[in-house]
TORTOR-432953 format. One record per residue (C-alpha): x, y, z; residue in three letters; chain; residue number from 1. Coordinates in nm, 2 decimals. Example, Ala and Ser with C-alpha at 12.3 -4.5 7.8 and 13.67 -1.06 7.14 Angstrom:
<atoms>
<atom><x>1.23</x><y>-0.45</y><z>0.78</z><res>Ala</res><chain>A</chain><n>1</n></atom>
<atom><x>1.37</x><y>-0.11</y><z>0.71</z><res>Ser</res><chain>A</chain><n>2</n></atom>
</atoms>
This chain:
<atoms>
<atom><x>-11.82</x><y>8.06</y><z>-1.94</z><res>Met</res><chain>A</chain><n>1</n></atom>
<atom><x>-11.62</x><y>7.73</y><z>-1.81</z><res>Ala</res><chain>A</chain><n>2</n></atom>
<atom><x>-11.80</x><y>7.44</y><z>-1.76</z><res>Val</res><chain>A</chain><n>3</n></atom>
<atom><x>-11.80</x><y>7.30</y><z>-1.38</z><res>Val</res><chain>A</chain><n>4</n></atom>
<atom><x>-11.81</x><y>6.95</y><z>-1.38</z><res>Ala</res><chain>A</chain><n>5</n></atom>
<atom><x>-12.04</x><y>6.82</y><z>-1.17</z><res>Arg</res><chain>A</chain><n>6</n></atom>
<atom><x>-11.99</x><y>6.58</y><z>-0.83</z><res>Glu</res><chain>A</chain><n>7</n></atom>
<atom><x>-12.21</x><y>6.29</y><z>-0.79</z><res>Thr</res><chain>A</chain><n>8</n></atom>
<atom><x>-12.24</x><y>6.15</y><z>-0.45</z><res>Glu</res><chain>A</chain><n>9</n></atom>
<atom><x>-12.19</x><y>5.70</y><z>-0.49</z><res>Pro</res><chain>A</chain><n>10</n></atom>
<atom><x>-12.52</x><y>5.51</y><z>-0.40</z><res>Ala</res><chain>A</chain><n>11</n></atom>
<atom><x>-12.35</x><y>5.45</y><z>-0.09</z><res>Glu</res><chain>A</chain><n>12</n></atom>
<atom><x>-12.11</x><y>5.51</y><z>0.15</z><res>Pro</res><chain>A</chain><n>13</n></atom>
<atom><x>-11.74</x><y>5.36</y><z>0.03</z><res>Ile</res><chain>A</chain><n>14</n></atom>
<atom><x>-11.48</x><y>5.35</y><z>0.34</z><res>Ala</res><chain>A</chain><n>15</n></atom>
<atom><x>-11.17</x><y>5.38</y><z>0.10</z><res>Lys</res><chain>A</chain><n>16</n></atom>
<atom><x>-10.90</x><y>5.51</y><z>0.28</z><res>Leu</res><chain>A</chain><n>17</n></atom>
<atom><x>-10.76</x><y>5.43</y><z>0.62</z><res>Arg</res><chain>A</chain><n>18</n></atom>
<atom><x>-10.73</x><y>5.75</y><z>0.83</z><res>Gln</res><chain>A</chain><n>19</n></atom>
<atom><x>-10.36</x><y>5.90</y><z>0.77</z><res>Pro</res><chain>A</chain><n>20</n></atom>
<atom><x>-10.08</x><y>6.00</y><z>1.09</z><res>Ser</res><chain>A</chain><n>21</n></atom>
<atom><x>-10.13</x><y>6.32</y><z>1.28</z><res>Arg</res><chain>A</chain><n>22</n></atom>
<atom><x>-9.77</x><y>6.39</y><z>1.27</z><res>Leu</res><chain>A</chain><n>23</n></atom>
<atom><x>-9.72</x><y>6.51</y><z>0.89</z><res>Arg</res><chain>A</chain><n>24</n></atom>
<atom><x>-10.08</x><y>6.50</y><z>0.79</z><res>Leu</res><chain>A</chain><n>25</n></atom>
<atom><x>-9.97</x><y>6.59</y><z>0.41</z><res>Val</res><chain>A</chain><n>26</n></atom>
<atom><x>-9.73</x><y>6.28</y><z>0.40</z><res>Asp</res><chain>A</chain><n>27</n></atom>
<atom><x>-9.97</x><y>6.12</y><z>0.60</z><res>Gly</res><chain>A</chain><n>28</n></atom>
<atom><x>-10.26</x><y>6.21</y><z>0.35</z><res>Val</res><chain>A</chain><n>29</n></atom>
<atom><x>-10.02</x><y>6.11</y><z>0.02</z><res>Ala</res><chain>A</chain><n>30</n></atom>
<atom><x>-9.96</x><y>5.77</y><z>0.18</z><res>His</res><chain>A</chain><n>31</n></atom>
<atom><x>-10.32</x><y>5.69</y><z>0.19</z><res>Ser</res><chain>A</chain><n>32</n></atom>
<atom><x>-10.44</x><y>5.81</y><z>-0.14</z><res>Leu</res><chain>A</chain><n>33</n></atom>
<atom><x>-10.14</x><y>5.59</y><z>-0.29</z><res>Glu</res><chain>A</chain><n>34</n></atom>
<atom><x>-10.20</x><y>5.26</y><z>-0.12</z><res>Asp</res><chain>A</chain><n>35</n></atom>
<atom><x>-10.55</x><y>5.34</y><z>-0.20</z><res>Ala</res><chain>A</chain><n>36</n></atom>
<atom><x>-10.50</x><y>5.34</y><z>-0.54</z><res>Ile</res><chain>A</chain><n>37</n></atom>
<atom><x>-10.19</x><y>5.08</y><z>-0.56</z><res>Leu</res><chain>A</chain><n>38</n></atom>
<atom><x>-10.45</x><y>4.84</y><z>-0.40</z><res>Ala</res><chain>A</chain><n>39</n></atom>
<atom><x>-10.68</x><y>4.93</y><z>-0.62</z><res>Gly</res><chain>A</chain><n>40</n></atom>
<atom><x>-10.91</x><y>5.02</y><z>-0.42</z><res>Arg</res><chain>A</chain><n>41</n></atom>
<atom><x>-10.92</x><y>5.40</y><z>-0.65</z><res>Met</res><chain>A</chain><n>42</n></atom>
<atom><x>-10.93</x><y>5.27</y><z>-1.04</z><res>Arg</res><chain>A</chain><n>43</n></atom>
<atom><x>-10.73</x><y>5.40</y><z>-1.35</z><res>Pro</res><chain>A</chain><n>44</n></atom>
<atom><x>-10.96</x><y>5.63</y><z>-1.48</z><res>Gly</res><chain>A</chain><n>45</n></atom>
<atom><x>-11.15</x><y>5.77</y><z>-1.17</z><res>Glu</res><chain>A</chain><n>46</n></atom>
<atom><x>-11.23</x><y>6.09</y><z>-1.09</z><res>Arg</res><chain>A</chain><n>47</n></atom>
<atom><x>-11.08</x><y>6.22</y><z>-0.75</z><res>Leu</res><chain>A</chain><n>48</n></atom>
<atom><x>-11.35</x><y>6.39</y><z>-0.57</z><res>Ile</res><chain>A</chain><n>49</n></atom>
<atom><x>-11.24</x><y>6.69</y><z>-0.32</z><res>Glu</res><chain>A</chain><n>50</n></atom>
<atom><x>-11.51</x><y>6.70</y><z>-0.13</z><res>Thr</res><chain>A</chain><n>51</n></atom>
<atom><x>-11.56</x><y>6.37</y><z>-0.09</z><res>Arg</res><chain>A</chain><n>52</n></atom>
<atom><x>-11.20</x><y>6.30</y><z>0.01</z><res>Leu</res><chain>A</chain><n>53</n></atom>
<atom><x>-11.15</x><y>6.61</y><z>0.26</z><res>Cys</res><chain>A</chain><n>54</n></atom>
<atom><x>-11.51</x><y>6.41</y><z>0.48</z><res>Glu</res><chain>A</chain><n>55</n></atom>
<atom><x>-11.28</x><y>6.08</y><z>0.47</z><res>Glu</res><chain>A</chain><n>56</n></atom>
<atom><x>-10.99</x><y>6.16</y><z>0.57</z><res>Leu</res><chain>A</chain><n>57</n></atom>
<atom><x>-11.11</x><y>6.46</y><z>0.81</z><res>Ala</res><chain>A</chain><n>58</n></atom>
<atom><x>-10.86</x><y>6.70</y><z>0.62</z><res>Val</res><chain>A</chain><n>59</n></atom>
<atom><x>-10.92</x><y>7.10</y><z>0.51</z><res>Ser</res><chain>A</chain><n>60</n></atom>
<atom><x>-10.92</x><y>7.11</y><z>0.11</z><res>Arg</res><chain>A</chain><n>61</n></atom>
<atom><x>-10.51</x><y>7.22</y><z>0.15</z><res>Thr</res><chain>A</chain><n>62</n></atom>
<atom><x>-10.39</x><y>6.99</y><z>0.29</z><res>Thr</res><chain>A</chain><n>63</n></atom>
<atom><x>-10.61</x><y>6.71</y><z>0.08</z><res>Leu</res><chain>A</chain><n>64</n></atom>
<atom><x>-10.48</x><y>6.92</y><z>-0.28</z><res>Arg</res><chain>A</chain><n>65</n></atom>
<atom><x>-10.09</x><y>6.94</y><z>-0.15</z><res>Glu</res><chain>A</chain><n>66</n></atom>
<atom><x>-10.11</x><y>6.58</y><z>-0.08</z><res>Ala</res><chain>A</chain><n>67</n></atom>
<atom><x>-10.23</x><y>6.58</y><z>-0.42</z><res>Leu</res><chain>A</chain><n>68</n></atom>
<atom><x>-10.01</x><y>6.77</y><z>-0.63</z><res>Leu</res><chain>A</chain><n>69</n></atom>
<atom><x>-9.71</x><y>6.50</y><z>-0.43</z><res>Met</res><chain>A</chain><n>70</n></atom>
<atom><x>-9.92</x><y>6.23</y><z>-0.59</z><res>Leu</res><chain>A</chain><n>71</n></atom>
<atom><x>-9.96</x><y>6.42</y><z>-0.94</z><res>Glu</res><chain>A</chain><n>72</n></atom>
<atom><x>-9.53</x><y>6.48</y><z>-0.92</z><res>Arg</res><chain>A</chain><n>73</n></atom>
<atom><x>-9.50</x><y>6.02</y><z>-0.88</z><res>Arg</res><chain>A</chain><n>74</n></atom>
<atom><x>-9.72</x><y>6.04</y><z>-1.20</z><res>Gly</res><chain>A</chain><n>75</n></atom>
<atom><x>-10.02</x><y>5.88</y><z>-1.02</z><res>Leu</res><chain>A</chain><n>76</n></atom>
<atom><x>-10.26</x><y>6.09</y><z>-1.05</z><res>Val</res><chain>A</chain><n>77</n></atom>
<atom><x>-10.36</x><y>6.35</y><z>-1.33</z><res>Arg</res><chain>A</chain><n>78</n></atom>
<atom><x>-10.50</x><y>6.73</y><z>-1.30</z><res>Ser</res><chain>A</chain><n>79</n></atom>
<atom><x>-10.73</x><y>6.86</y><z>-1.57</z><res>Glu</res><chain>A</chain><n>80</n></atom>
<atom><x>-10.86</x><y>7.18</y><z>-1.63</z><res>Pro</res><chain>A</chain><n>81</n></atom>
<atom><x>-11.20</x><y>7.25</y><z>-1.56</z><res>Arg</res><chain>A</chain><n>82</n></atom>
<atom><x>-11.23</x><y>6.82</y><z>-1.48</z><res>Arg</res><chain>A</chain><n>83</n></atom>
<atom><x>-11.08</x><y>6.74</y><z>-1.12</z><res>Gly</res><chain>A</chain><n>84</n></atom>
<atom><x>-10.78</x><y>6.49</y><z>-1.11</z><res>Thr</res><chain>A</chain><n>85</n></atom>
<atom><x>-10.77</x><y>6.17</y><z>-1.20</z><res>Phe</res><chain>A</chain><n>86</n></atom>
<atom><x>-10.63</x><y>5.82</y><z>-1.07</z><res>Val</res><chain>A</chain><n>87</n></atom>
<atom><x>-10.35</x><y>5.80</y><z>-1.41</z><res>Thr</res><chain>A</chain><n>88</n></atom>
<atom><x>-10.49</x><y>5.57</y><z>-1.66</z><res>Arg</res><chain>A</chain><n>89</n></atom>
<atom><x>-10.21</x><y>5.62</y><z>-1.93</z><res>Leu</res><chain>A</chain><n>90</n></atom>
<atom><x>-10.27</x><y>5.60</y><z>-2.30</z><res>Ser</res><chain>A</chain><n>91</n></atom>
<atom><x>-10.10</x><y>5.32</y><z>-2.52</z><res>His</res><chain>A</chain><n>92</n></atom>
<atom><x>-9.89</x><y>5.60</y><z>-2.65</z><res>Glu</res><chain>A</chain><n>93</n></atom>
<atom><x>-9.79</x><y>5.69</y><z>-2.30</z><res>Glu</res><chain>A</chain><n>94</n></atom>
<atom><x>-9.75</x><y>5.32</y><z>-2.20</z><res>Ser</res><chain>A</chain><n>95</n></atom>
<atom><x>-9.54</x><y>5.29</y><z>-2.50</z><res>Met</res><chain>A</chain><n>96</n></atom>
<atom><x>-9.30</x><y>5.61</y><z>-2.45</z><res>Asp</res><chain>A</chain><n>97</n></atom>
<atom><x>-9.23</x><y>5.49</y><z>-2.05</z><res>Leu</res><chain>A</chain><n>98</n></atom>
<atom><x>-9.13</x><y>5.18</y><z>-2.15</z><res>Cys</res><chain>A</chain><n>99</n></atom>
<atom><x>-8.92</x><y>5.26</y><z>-2.39</z><res>Ala</res><chain>A</chain><n>100</n></atom>
<atom><x>-8.74</x><y>5.50</y><z>-2.19</z><res>Thr</res><chain>A</chain><n>101</n></atom>
<atom><x>-8.68</x><y>5.30</y><z>-1.89</z><res>Arg</res><chain>A</chain><n>102</n></atom>
<atom><x>-8.61</x><y>5.01</y><z>-2.16</z><res>Ala</res><chain>A</chain><n>103</n></atom>
<atom><x>-8.31</x><y>5.25</y><z>-2.23</z><res>Ile</res><chain>A</chain><n>104</n></atom>
<atom><x>-8.20</x><y>5.31</y><z>-1.88</z><res>Leu</res><chain>A</chain><n>105</n></atom>
<atom><x>-8.22</x><y>4.96</y><z>-1.85</z><res>Glu</res><chain>A</chain><n>106</n></atom>
<atom><x>-8.00</x><y>4.81</y><z>-2.07</z><res>Ala</res><chain>A</chain><n>107</n></atom>
<atom><x>-7.77</x><y>5.07</y><z>-2.10</z><res>Tyr</res><chain>A</chain><n>108</n></atom>
<atom><x>-7.73</x><y>4.98</y><z>-1.70</z><res>Ala</res><chain>A</chain><n>109</n></atom>
<atom><x>-7.73</x><y>4.59</y><z>-1.75</z><res>Val</res><chain>A</chain><n>110</n></atom>
<atom><x>-7.51</x><y>4.60</y><z>-2.06</z><res>Val</res><chain>A</chain><n>111</n></atom>
<atom><x>-7.23</x><y>4.89</y><z>-1.93</z><res>Ala</res><chain>A</chain><n>112</n></atom>
<atom><x>-7.24</x><y>4.73</y><z>-1.57</z><res>Gly</res><chain>A</chain><n>113</n></atom>
<atom><x>-7.28</x><y>4.35</y><z>-1.69</z><res>His</res><chain>A</chain><n>114</n></atom>
<atom><x>-6.97</x><y>4.29</y><z>-1.37</z><res>Glu</res><chain>A</chain><n>115</n></atom>
<atom><x>-7.17</x><y>4.39</y><z>-1.11</z><res>Tyr</res><chain>A</chain><n>116</n></atom>
<atom><x>-7.41</x><y>4.13</y><z>-1.18</z><res>Phe</res><chain>A</chain><n>117</n></atom>
<atom><x>-7.27</x><y>3.88</y><z>-0.90</z><res>Asp</res><chain>A</chain><n>118</n></atom>
<atom><x>-7.41</x><y>3.54</y><z>-0.73</z><res>Asp</res><chain>A</chain><n>119</n></atom>
<atom><x>-7.48</x><y>3.76</y><z>-0.48</z><res>Ser</res><chain>A</chain><n>120</n></atom>
<atom><x>-7.71</x><y>4.01</y><z>-0.71</z><res>Val</res><chain>A</chain><n>121</n></atom>
<atom><x>-7.87</x><y>3.73</y><z>-0.85</z><res>Phe</res><chain>A</chain><n>122</n></atom>
<atom><x>-7.96</x><y>3.51</y><z>-0.51</z><res>Ala</res><chain>A</chain><n>123</n></atom>
<atom><x>-8.15</x><y>3.87</y><z>-0.41</z><res>Arg</res><chain>A</chain><n>124</n></atom>
<atom><x>-8.33</x><y>3.95</y><z>-0.76</z><res>Leu</res><chain>A</chain><n>125</n></atom>
<atom><x>-8.46</x><y>3.53</y><z>-0.73</z><res>Gly</res><chain>A</chain><n>126</n></atom>
<atom><x>-8.52</x><y>3.62</y><z>-0.36</z><res>Ala</res><chain>A</chain><n>127</n></atom>
<atom><x>-8.78</x><y>3.83</y><z>-0.48</z><res>Leu</res><chain>A</chain><n>128</n></atom>
<atom><x>-8.89</x><y>3.61</y><z>-0.74</z><res>Leu</res><chain>A</chain><n>129</n></atom>
<atom><x>-8.98</x><y>3.38</y><z>-0.50</z><res>Asn</res><chain>A</chain><n>130</n></atom>
<atom><x>-9.19</x><y>3.63</y><z>-0.28</z><res>Asp</res><chain>A</chain><n>131</n></atom>
<atom><x>-9.33</x><y>3.73</y><z>-0.59</z><res>Leu</res><chain>A</chain><n>132</n></atom>
<atom><x>-9.46</x><y>3.39</y><z>-0.67</z><res>Ala</res><chain>A</chain><n>133</n></atom>
<atom><x>-9.64</x><y>3.42</y><z>-0.31</z><res>Ser</res><chain>A</chain><n>134</n></atom>
<atom><x>-9.86</x><y>3.67</y><z>-0.42</z><res>Cys</res><chain>A</chain><n>135</n></atom>
<atom><x>-10.26</x><y>3.64</y><z>-0.48</z><res>Asn</res><chain>A</chain><n>136</n></atom>
<atom><x>-10.42</x><y>3.95</y><z>-0.67</z><res>Leu</res><chain>A</chain><n>137</n></atom>
<atom><x>-10.59</x><y>4.17</y><z>-0.62</z><res>Pro</res><chain>A</chain><n>138</n></atom>
<atom><x>-10.54</x><y>4.13</y><z>-0.27</z><res>Asp</res><chain>A</chain><n>139</n></atom>
<atom><x>-10.15</x><y>4.16</y><z>-0.30</z><res>Asp</res><chain>A</chain><n>140</n></atom>
<atom><x>-10.13</x><y>4.40</y><z>-0.59</z><res>Thr</res><chain>A</chain><n>141</n></atom>
<atom><x>-9.91</x><y>4.71</y><z>-0.36</z><res>Pro</res><chain>A</chain><n>142</n></atom>
<atom><x>-9.71</x><y>4.40</y><z>-0.26</z><res>Arg</res><chain>A</chain><n>143</n></atom>
<atom><x>-9.62</x><y>4.31</y><z>-0.63</z><res>Val</res><chain>A</chain><n>144</n></atom>
<atom><x>-9.55</x><y>4.62</y><z>-0.79</z><res>Ile</res><chain>A</chain><n>145</n></atom>
<atom><x>-9.31</x><y>4.68</y><z>-0.49</z><res>Gln</res><chain>A</chain><n>146</n></atom>
<atom><x>-9.14</x><y>4.40</y><z>-0.60</z><res>Ile</res><chain>A</chain><n>147</n></atom>
<atom><x>-9.16</x><y>4.47</y><z>-0.94</z><res>Asp</res><chain>A</chain><n>148</n></atom>
<atom><x>-8.97</x><y>4.82</y><z>-0.88</z><res>Leu</res><chain>A</chain><n>149</n></atom>
<atom><x>-8.72</x><y>4.63</y><z>-0.65</z><res>Ala</res><chain>A</chain><n>150</n></atom>
<atom><x>-8.64</x><y>4.46</y><z>-0.94</z><res>Phe</res><chain>A</chain><n>151</n></atom>
<atom><x>-8.60</x><y>4.66</y><z>-1.16</z><res>His</res><chain>A</chain><n>152</n></atom>
<atom><x>-8.37</x><y>4.88</y><z>-0.91</z><res>Arg</res><chain>A</chain><n>153</n></atom>
<atom><x>-8.13</x><y>4.56</y><z>-0.88</z><res>Leu</res><chain>A</chain><n>154</n></atom>
<atom><x>-8.01</x><y>4.59</y><z>-1.26</z><res>Leu</res><chain>A</chain><n>155</n></atom>
<atom><x>-8.06</x><y>4.96</y><z>-1.21</z><res>Ile</res><chain>A</chain><n>156</n></atom>
<atom><x>-7.80</x><y>4.95</y><z>-0.97</z><res>Asp</res><chain>A</chain><n>157</n></atom>
<atom><x>-7.54</x><y>4.79</y><z>-1.18</z><res>Gly</res><chain>A</chain><n>158</n></atom>
<atom><x>-7.46</x><y>5.19</y><z>-1.41</z><res>Cys</res><chain>A</chain><n>159</n></atom>
<atom><x>-7.25</x><y>5.36</y><z>-1.24</z><res>Asp</res><chain>A</chain><n>160</n></atom>
<atom><x>-7.45</x><y>5.67</y><z>-1.34</z><res>Ser</res><chain>A</chain><n>161</n></atom>
<atom><x>-7.59</x><y>5.91</y><z>-1.04</z><res>Arg</res><chain>A</chain><n>162</n></atom>
<atom><x>-7.80</x><y>6.06</y><z>-1.29</z><res>Arg</res><chain>A</chain><n>163</n></atom>
<atom><x>-7.93</x><y>5.78</y><z>-1.53</z><res>Ile</res><chain>A</chain><n>164</n></atom>
<atom><x>-8.06</x><y>5.61</y><z>-1.16</z><res>Arg</res><chain>A</chain><n>165</n></atom>
<atom><x>-8.21</x><y>5.88</y><z>-1.05</z><res>Arg</res><chain>A</chain><n>166</n></atom>
<atom><x>-8.44</x><y>5.94</y><z>-1.38</z><res>Leu</res><chain>A</chain><n>167</n></atom>
<atom><x>-8.47</x><y>5.56</y><z>-1.36</z><res>Trp</res><chain>A</chain><n>168</n></atom>
<atom><x>-8.68</x><y>5.66</y><z>-1.03</z><res>Ser</res><chain>A</chain><n>169</n></atom>
<atom><x>-8.85</x><y>5.93</y><z>-1.13</z><res>Ser</res><chain>A</chain><n>170</n></atom>
<atom><x>-9.01</x><y>5.72</y><z>-1.29</z><res>Leu</res><chain>A</chain><n>171</n></atom>
<atom><x>-9.12</x><y>5.43</y><z>-1.03</z><res>Asp</res><chain>A</chain><n>172</n></atom>
<atom><x>-9.49</x><y>5.66</y><z>-0.99</z><res>Gly</res><chain>A</chain><n>173</n></atom>
<atom><x>-9.55</x><y>5.61</y><z>-1.36</z><res>Glu</res><chain>A</chain><n>174</n></atom>
<atom><x>-9.46</x><y>5.26</y><z>-1.36</z><res>Met</res><chain>A</chain><n>175</n></atom>
<atom><x>-9.68</x><y>5.23</y><z>-1.11</z><res>Ser</res><chain>A</chain><n>176</n></atom>
<atom><x>-9.98</x><y>5.28</y><z>-1.27</z><res>Ala</res><chain>A</chain><n>177</n></atom>
<atom><x>-9.87</x><y>5.14</y><z>-1.60</z><res>Leu</res><chain>A</chain><n>178</n></atom>
<atom><x>-9.84</x><y>4.75</y><z>-1.35</z><res>Ile</res><chain>A</chain><n>179</n></atom>
<atom><x>-10.24</x><y>4.84</y><z>-1.26</z><res>Leu</res><chain>A</chain><n>180</n></atom>
<atom><x>-10.30</x><y>4.95</y><z>-1.59</z><res>Thr</res><chain>A</chain><n>181</n></atom>
<atom><x>-10.17</x><y>4.59</y><z>-1.75</z><res>Ser</res><chain>A</chain><n>182</n></atom>
<atom><x>-10.34</x><y>4.38</y><z>-1.47</z><res>Ile</res><chain>A</chain><n>183</n></atom>
<atom><x>-10.64</x><y>4.51</y><z>-1.54</z><res>Glu</res><chain>A</chain><n>184</n></atom>
<atom><x>-10.64</x><y>4.46</y><z>-1.91</z><res>His</res><chain>A</chain><n>185</n></atom>
<atom><x>-10.44</x><y>4.16</y><z>-2.00</z><res>Tyr</res><chain>A</chain><n>186</n></atom>
<atom><x>-10.61</x><y>4.00</y><z>-1.63</z><res>His</res><chain>A</chain><n>187</n></atom>
<atom><x>-10.25</x><y>3.86</y><z>-1.54</z><res>Ala</res><chain>A</chain><n>188</n></atom>
<atom><x>-10.21</x><y>3.61</y><z>-1.25</z><res>Gly</res><chain>A</chain><n>189</n></atom>
<atom><x>-9.91</x><y>3.60</y><z>-1.10</z><res>Ile</res><chain>A</chain><n>190</n></atom>
<atom><x>-9.78</x><y>3.27</y><z>-1.25</z><res>Asp</res><chain>A</chain><n>191</n></atom>
<atom><x>-9.76</x><y>3.48</y><z>-1.60</z><res>Asp</res><chain>A</chain><n>192</n></atom>
<atom><x>-9.51</x><y>3.78</y><z>-1.35</z><res>Leu</res><chain>A</chain><n>193</n></atom>
<atom><x>-9.32</x><y>3.56</y><z>-1.20</z><res>Val</res><chain>A</chain><n>194</n></atom>
<atom><x>-9.24</x><y>3.44</y><z>-1.59</z><res>Thr</res><chain>A</chain><n>195</n></atom>
<atom><x>-9.20</x><y>3.72</y><z>-1.74</z><res>Phe</res><chain>A</chain><n>196</n></atom>
<atom><x>-8.91</x><y>3.87</y><z>-1.53</z><res>His</res><chain>A</chain><n>197</n></atom>
<atom><x>-8.76</x><y>3.47</y><z>-1.47</z><res>Arg</res><chain>A</chain><n>198</n></atom>
<atom><x>-8.62</x><y>3.54</y><z>-1.87</z><res>Val</res><chain>A</chain><n>199</n></atom>
<atom><x>-8.57</x><y>3.84</y><z>-1.82</z><res>Leu</res><chain>A</chain><n>200</n></atom>
<atom><x>-8.35</x><y>3.67</y><z>-1.53</z><res>Leu</res><chain>A</chain><n>201</n></atom>
<atom><x>-8.21</x><y>3.40</y><z>-1.68</z><res>Asp</res><chain>A</chain><n>202</n></atom>
<atom><x>-8.08</x><y>3.60</y><z>-1.97</z><res>Ala</res><chain>A</chain><n>203</n></atom>
<atom><x>-7.89</x><y>3.88</y><z>-1.74</z><res>Ile</res><chain>A</chain><n>204</n></atom>
<atom><x>-7.72</x><y>3.50</y><z>-1.55</z><res>Arg</res><chain>A</chain><n>205</n></atom>
<atom><x>-7.55</x><y>3.43</y><z>-1.89</z><res>Thr</res><chain>A</chain><n>206</n></atom>
<atom><x>-7.33</x><y>3.64</y><z>-1.86</z><res>Gly</res><chain>A</chain><n>207</n></atom>
<atom><x>-7.35</x><y>3.83</y><z>-2.20</z><res>Asp</res><chain>A</chain><n>208</n></atom>
<atom><x>-7.38</x><y>4.17</y><z>-2.23</z><res>Pro</res><chain>A</chain><n>209</n></atom>
<atom><x>-7.55</x><y>4.14</y><z>-2.54</z><res>Asp</res><chain>A</chain><n>210</n></atom>
<atom><x>-7.83</x><y>3.87</y><z>-2.46</z><res>Val</res><chain>A</chain><n>211</n></atom>
<atom><x>-7.94</x><y>4.06</y><z>-2.15</z><res>Ala</res><chain>A</chain><n>212</n></atom>
<atom><x>-7.95</x><y>4.41</y><z>-2.35</z><res>Arg</res><chain>A</chain><n>213</n></atom>
<atom><x>-8.23</x><y>4.23</y><z>-2.60</z><res>Glu</res><chain>A</chain><n>214</n></atom>
<atom><x>-8.42</x><y>4.08</y><z>-2.31</z><res>Ala</res><chain>A</chain><n>215</n></atom>
<atom><x>-8.45</x><y>4.38</y><z>-2.12</z><res>Val</res><chain>A</chain><n>216</n></atom>
<atom><x>-8.55</x><y>4.56</y><z>-2.42</z><res>Ile</res><chain>A</chain><n>217</n></atom>
<atom><x>-8.80</x><y>4.31</y><z>-2.49</z><res>Val</res><chain>A</chain><n>218</n></atom>
<atom><x>-8.93</x><y>4.24</y><z>-2.16</z><res>His</res><chain>A</chain><n>219</n></atom>
<atom><x>-9.04</x><y>4.68</y><z>-2.19</z><res>Tyr</res><chain>A</chain><n>220</n></atom>
<atom><x>-9.12</x><y>4.67</y><z>-2.58</z><res>Val</res><chain>A</chain><n>221</n></atom>
<atom><x>-9.19</x><y>4.34</y><z>-2.65</z><res>Gly</res><chain>A</chain><n>222</n></atom>
<atom><x>-9.09</x><y>4.13</y><z>-2.98</z><res>Ala</res><chain>A</chain><n>223</n></atom>
<atom><x>-9.36</x><y>4.09</y><z>-3.22</z><res>Asp</res><chain>A</chain><n>224</n></atom>
<atom><x>-9.31</x><y>4.27</y><z>-3.56</z><res>Gly</res><chain>A</chain><n>225</n></atom>
<atom><x>-9.46</x><y>4.58</y><z>-3.55</z><res>Gln</res><chain>A</chain><n>226</n></atom>
<atom><x>-9.17</x><y>4.69</y><z>-3.34</z><res>Arg</res><chain>A</chain><n>227</n></atom>
<atom><x>-8.89</x><y>4.58</y><z>-3.50</z><res>Gln</res><chain>A</chain><n>228</n></atom>
<atom><x>-8.73</x><y>4.88</y><z>-3.62</z><res>Asn</res><chain>A</chain><n>229</n></atom>
<atom><x>-8.76</x><y>5.00</y><z>-3.25</z><res>Ser</res><chain>A</chain><n>230</n></atom>
<atom><x>-8.61</x><y>4.77</y><z>-3.11</z><res>Leu</res><chain>A</chain><n>231</n></atom>
<atom><x>-8.29</x><y>4.76</y><z>-3.31</z><res>Thr</res><chain>A</chain><n>232</n></atom>
<atom><x>-8.33</x><y>5.11</y><z>-3.33</z><res>Glu</res><chain>A</chain><n>233</n></atom>
<atom><x>-8.28</x><y>5.10</y><z>-2.94</z><res>Leu</res><chain>A</chain><n>234</n></atom>
<atom><x>-8.05</x><y>4.83</y><z>-2.89</z><res>Gly</res><chain>A</chain><n>235</n></atom>
<atom><x>-7.76</x><y>5.04</y><z>-3.16</z><res>Ala</res><chain>A</chain><n>236</n></atom>
<atom><x>-7.83</x><y>5.28</y><z>-2.90</z><res>Leu</res><chain>A</chain><n>237</n></atom>
<atom><x>-7.76</x><y>5.13</y><z>-2.60</z><res>Ile</res><chain>A</chain><n>238</n></atom>
<atom><x>-7.48</x><y>4.94</y><z>-2.74</z><res>Gln</res><chain>A</chain><n>239</n></atom>
<atom><x>-7.34</x><y>5.31</y><z>-2.88</z><res>Thr</res><chain>A</chain><n>240</n></atom>
<atom><x>-7.37</x><y>5.46</y><z>-2.52</z><res>Met</res><chain>A</chain><n>241</n></atom>
<atom><x>-7.27</x><y>5.15</y><z>-2.33</z><res>Ala</res><chain>A</chain><n>242</n></atom>
<atom><x>-6.95</x><y>5.20</y><z>-2.60</z><res>Arg</res><chain>A</chain><n>243</n></atom>
<atom><x>-6.86</x><y>5.52</y><z>-2.49</z><res>Arg</res><chain>A</chain><n>244</n></atom>
<atom><x>-6.87</x><y>5.48</y><z>-2.12</z><res>Thr</res><chain>A</chain><n>245</n></atom>
<atom><x>-6.61</x><y>5.22</y><z>-2.17</z><res>Gln</res><chain>A</chain><n>246</n></atom>
<atom><x>-6.38</x><y>5.42</y><z>-2.39</z><res>Gly</res><chain>A</chain><n>247</n></atom>
<atom><x>-6.39</x><y>5.71</y><z>-2.11</z><res>Arg</res><chain>A</chain><n>248</n></atom>
<atom><x>-6.31</x><y>5.41</y><z>-1.81</z><res>Arg</res><chain>A</chain><n>249</n></atom>
<atom><x>-5.99</x><y>5.29</y><z>-2.03</z><res>Glu</res><chain>A</chain><n>250</n></atom>
<atom><x>-5.87</x><y>5.65</y><z>-2.11</z><res>Ser</res><chain>A</chain><n>251</n></atom>
</atoms>
């Protein structure tokens, strides 16, 4: 016999969600839930109680479940059979897999498209870091996530493959979950985040594709001794990909 998880009520009502727009109700519900997740009002690993959410948002279960499915496709929530739906909390293995995937795609972009990075692009990247420096945690967490995604989106734009850019963008939701988990776990401050990204920007400014490639890999995967083999393998893979692309362009 299946075990049904009991829905426990909070000691007192907690108003976490703003009311969604009635124009596109499902989209509005999804956006309301996303806003609460990115703002930290719904914590990684928290179970989302459907009856409570339906009552707070004044929507049907059908509408809520459709909205949750949209968020699940984006990686912000995950559904577990017989347990319910939870705000995504990535395991260490999932986090490393996600970071390695983004590192491969993004490092390839900065190598294959290194000529794309000119003064105008660097000015936009610098402006984003200035915006990041003006944020305060935890209140500005949604803004921090959006700036982070915009910064890295400019890097991936150096790639002329729309397929790679689409694949990179499909991971945005999981990257948002990763950033939330990282802020919660490592207690990173704004100054830490700005410095972390400025090191990457300075490496790309050198104009040396190899320096840029290594900086992207370290940004995502790290540089400790236990990961050295992974770093070497990633670097070799990206270099091979870039050379093949260059060969196709010259032929």
